Backbone bond lengths (Angstrom), bond angles and torsions (degrees), N, CA, C in turn:
res aa  C-N    CA-C-N  psi(-1)  N-CA   C-N-CA  omega(-1)  CA-C   N-CA-C  phi
1 M - - - 1.446 - - 1.518 111.27 -
2 L 1.299 117.32 -21.41 1.447 120.89 -178.73 1.525 111.71 -63.48
3 I 1.326 117.94 -39.50 1.463 121.07 179.02 1.525 109.97 -60.04
4 Y 1.332 116.27 -43.81 1.464 120.72 -179.93 1.520 110.59 -61.18
5 Q 1.324 116.30 -43.63 1.459 119.30 -178.53 1.521 111.75 -66.14
6 Y 1.320 116.82 -33.62 1.464 120.33 -176.18 1.531 112.45 -84.85
7 Y 1.364 116.67 -44.38 1.462 120.95 -174.04 1.523 114.40 -106.57
8 G 1.286 118.52 -13.31 1.456 121.05 -176.74 1.524 110.48 85.51
9 M 1.297 117.01 -153.91 1.469 123.23 -175.11 1.528 113.74 -80.34
10 Y 1.324 119.39 -14.70 1.460 121.15 -172.26 1.531 114.40 -57.84
11 P 1.324 120.14 -45.60 1.478 118.54 178.93 1.533 112.44 -63.03
12 I 1.294 117.27 -35.48 1.464 121.00 -179.96 1.531 109.55 -68.04
13 I 1.308 117.00 -44.70 1.470 121.23 177.99 1.525 109.82 -62.40
14 F 1.322 116.62 -43.07 1.460 121.42 178.78 1.525 111.02 -59.74
15 L 1.315 117.45 -46.82 1.468 121.05 -179.70 1.522 111.53 -64.60
16 L 1.322 117.67 -39.11 1.468 120.29 176.79 1.527 111.36 -64.49
17 L 1.314 116.74 -39.78 1.466 121.15 178.17 1.528 110.85 -64.84
18 I 1.307 117.53 -45.15 1.470 121.65 178.16 1.527 109.98 -61.18
19 H 1.304 117.16 -41.10 1.473 121.46 178.92 1.527 110.16 -61.16
20 Q 1.328 117.65 -44.24 1.460 121.56 179.50 1.526 111.05 -64.46
21 L 1.324 117.63 -43.30 1.463 121.18 179.22 1.524 110.84 -63.61
22 A 1.304 117.08 -39.35 1.463 120.62 178.76 1.525 110.64 -64.05
23 R 1.304 117.57 -36.87 1.464 120.74 178.76 1.517 111.13 -66.03
24 V 1.326 117.65 -39.67 1.460 121.48 -179.83 1.523 109.83 -64.27
25 N 1.321 117.52 -40.98 1.459 122.32 -177.50 1.526 112.16 -78.24
26 N 1.305 118.37 -3.79 1.456 122.02 -175.73 1.531 112.07 -100.96
27 I 1.330 117.17 15.01 1.460 120.82 178.55 1.517 107.98 -73.08
28 R 1.332 116.05 124.48 1.456 120.62 -175.90 1.519 110.10 -135.54
29 D 1.294 115.58 141.48 1.456 122.67 172.36 1.524 105.22 -117.30
30 E 1.314 116.29 96.50 1.467 122.07 -173.16 1.526 112.38 -56.24
31 A 1.328 117.80 -44.14 1.462 121.11 -178.50 1.529 110.54 -63.48
32 Y 1.326 116.86 -40.70 1.466 120.95 -179.87 1.528 110.62 -66.96
33 L 1.331 116.99 -42.90 1.464 120.51 179.49 1.521 111.16 -62.92
34 K 1.329 116.94 -40.85 1.463 120.74 178.47 1.528 111.26 -67.33
35 A 1.327 117.11 -39.78 1.467 120.66 178.56 1.527 110.35 -65.87
36 F 1.327 117.30 -41.14 1.462 120.91 176.96 1.522 110.03 -60.79
37 G 1.317 116.53 -46.63 1.463 121.39 -179.96 1.526 112.50 -62.90
38 K 1.318 115.99 -40.30 1.471 120.63 178.66 1.532 109.80 -64.00
39 N 1.326 117.13 -40.51 1.460 121.47 178.50 1.529 110.64 -66.55
40 L 1.329 117.02 -42.16 1.460 120.68 176.90 1.523 110.16 -59.18
41 R 1.324 117.20 -45.96 1.468 121.58 179.88 1.528 110.69 -60.22
42 L 1.319 116.80 -43.95 1.465 121.86 179.51 1.534 110.82 -60.92
43 I 1.313 116.85 -47.86 1.466 121.01 179.60 1.525 110.27 -64.69
44 R 1.323 116.70 -44.58 1.473 121.00 -178.73 1.522 110.61 -58.45
45 K 1.330 116.44 -46.96 1.467 120.15 -179.23 1.529 111.01 -67.38
46 R 1.322 116.17 -39.58 1.467 120.60 178.81 1.526 110.74 -61.35
47 Q 1.320 116.33 -34.74 1.469 121.58 179.89 1.535 111.94 -82.24
48 G 1.336 117.11 -6.55 1.457 120.86 178.36 1.519 114.77 81.72
49 F 1.324 116.83 22.77 1.460 121.53 179.46 1.526 110.60 -95.47
50 S 1.321 116.67 139.30 1.462 120.54 165.16 1.522 106.40 -84.59
51 M 1.320 117.20 166.03 1.463 119.37 176.20 1.522 110.51 -61.68
52 E 1.329 115.75 -39.55 1.461 120.38 -179.68 1.528 111.51 -62.54
53 K 1.335 117.05 -45.40 1.461 121.78 -179.41 1.535 110.96 -64.80
54 L 1.327 116.22 -42.95 1.461 119.65 178.51 1.525 110.61 -62.29
55 A 1.324 116.72 -45.38 1.471 120.42 179.18 1.529 110.72 -60.11
56 L 1.323 116.56 -43.77 1.459 120.83 179.98 1.528 110.80 -63.24
57 D 1.330 117.14 -47.36 1.463 120.79 -179.24 1.529 112.49 -66.50
58 A 1.331 116.93 -32.92 1.464 121.22 -179.37 1.523 112.07 -84.33
59 G 1.328 117.06 -13.89 1.460 120.42 -179.77 1.523 113.31 74.87
60 I 1.338 116.21 31.68 1.461 120.96 177.84 1.528 109.29 -127.74
61 E 1.296 116.98 171.16 1.457 121.94 -178.51 1.528 111.51 -74.43
62 Y 1.321 115.73 145.82 1.466 121.65 175.14 1.525 110.21 -55.67
63 S 1.316 116.28 -42.15 1.470 120.59 -177.13 1.524 111.43 -61.41
64 Q 1.327 116.82 -29.39 1.463 120.01 179.35 1.536 109.95 -69.87
65 I 1.333 117.55 -42.29 1.468 121.10 176.14 1.532 108.82 -60.75
66 F 1.320 116.81 -45.96 1.465 122.00 179.36 1.523 110.29 -57.67
67 D 1.322 116.52 -49.14 1.467 120.57 -177.57 1.529 112.38 -65.02
68 I 1.336 117.01 -37.45 1.470 120.29 177.30 1.520 109.78 -65.22
69 E 1.326 116.64 -47.89 1.463 120.74 -177.40 1.527 112.65 -64.22
70 H 1.304 116.81 -25.91 1.461 120.76 179.29 1.528 113.39 -97.96
71 G 1.330 116.44 7.91 1.453 121.17 176.65 1.511 113.96 67.40
72 K 1.325 117.14 25.97 1.465 120.98 -177.07 1.517 113.03 -87.57
73 I 1.340 116.53 -23.31 1.463 119.20 -179.36 1.524 110.50 -129.28
74 N 1.302 114.87 153.13 1.457 122.95 174.93 1.527 105.68 -97.93
75 T 1.317 116.26 93.65 1.463 121.05 -170.85 1.525 112.41 -70.86
76 T 1.314 115.68 168.71 1.464 121.12 -178.51 1.527 111.10 -92.62
77 I 1.305 114.79 162.76 1.464 120.66 176.75 1.524 109.84 -63.85
78 S 1.305 117.64 -37.13 1.468 121.21 178.71 1.517 111.49 -61.53
79 T 1.331 116.32 -39.76 1.463 120.46 178.41 1.520 110.36 -68.13
80 V 1.321 117.35 -41.50 1.466 120.75 176.51 1.526 109.59 -58.09
81 R 1.311 115.90 -41.19 1.467 120.17 -178.94 1.523 112.28 -62.85
82 V 1.339 118.10 -46.40 1.467 119.60 -178.81 1.529 111.47 -70.07
83 I 1.329 117.36 -31.84 1.468 120.33 176.30 1.533 109.67 -66.25
84 A 1.318 116.84 -46.59 1.467 121.08 179.28 1.526 110.64 -61.57
85 K 1.319 116.33 -41.07 1.460 120.33 179.14 1.530 110.45 -62.97
86 A 1.326 117.24 -43.08 1.470 121.22 179.07 1.530 111.03 -64.02
87 L 1.336 116.52 -36.35 1.466 121.18 179.31 1.536 112.04 -81.24
88 K 1.337 116.15 -8.63 1.479 123.06 -177.91 1.530 111.34 59.18
89 I 1.336 114.51 48.42 1.465 121.66 177.26 1.523 108.43 -134.12
90 P 1.337 117.65 158.56 1.469 119.25 173.67 1.532 109.97 -68.65
91 E 1.326 116.45 146.88 1.468 120.59 179.67 1.520 112.08 -54.53
92 K 1.329 116.26 -36.95 1.457 119.90 -176.29 1.520 112.75 -60.95
93 D 1.324 117.78 -26.22 1.462 120.60 178.83 1.537 111.97 -63.52
94 L 1.297 116.76 -29.46 1.467 119.95 178.60 1.524 111.40 -70.99
95 F 1.327 116.52 -20.37 1.466 121.07 -179.96 1.531 111.72 -101.33
96 D 1.312 117.48 6.08 1.465 121.17 -177.77 1.528 110.13 -87.71
97 F 1.316 115.38 78.37 1.468 122.39 178.50 1.515 108.71 -153.68
98 N 1.291 116.42 165.61 1.469 121.35 176.27 1.516 108.81 -106.52
99 A 1.315 116.31 116.97 1.473 120.34 -179.71 1.510 110.73 -86.97
């Protein structure tokens, strides 16, 4: 209650807004994420890349490749782009699977 007395309603409104934004960004389709990751793994292996080599060439962390391939994270379009560039394939190929 001390925050309210000192700052008024603004911190409470701010926290509610942040909570709502976090909920919107937390939309996940587990089956789709796993299918995307499985397709990435298939392409990566077909191209002869280890996870470490792909991460190094894409300029991202190894753990991020691992998490994507295991469907643990909902990656960004920017990350998809650098992964596709490192694999020397069009981005759309990473989405060419049936979920």
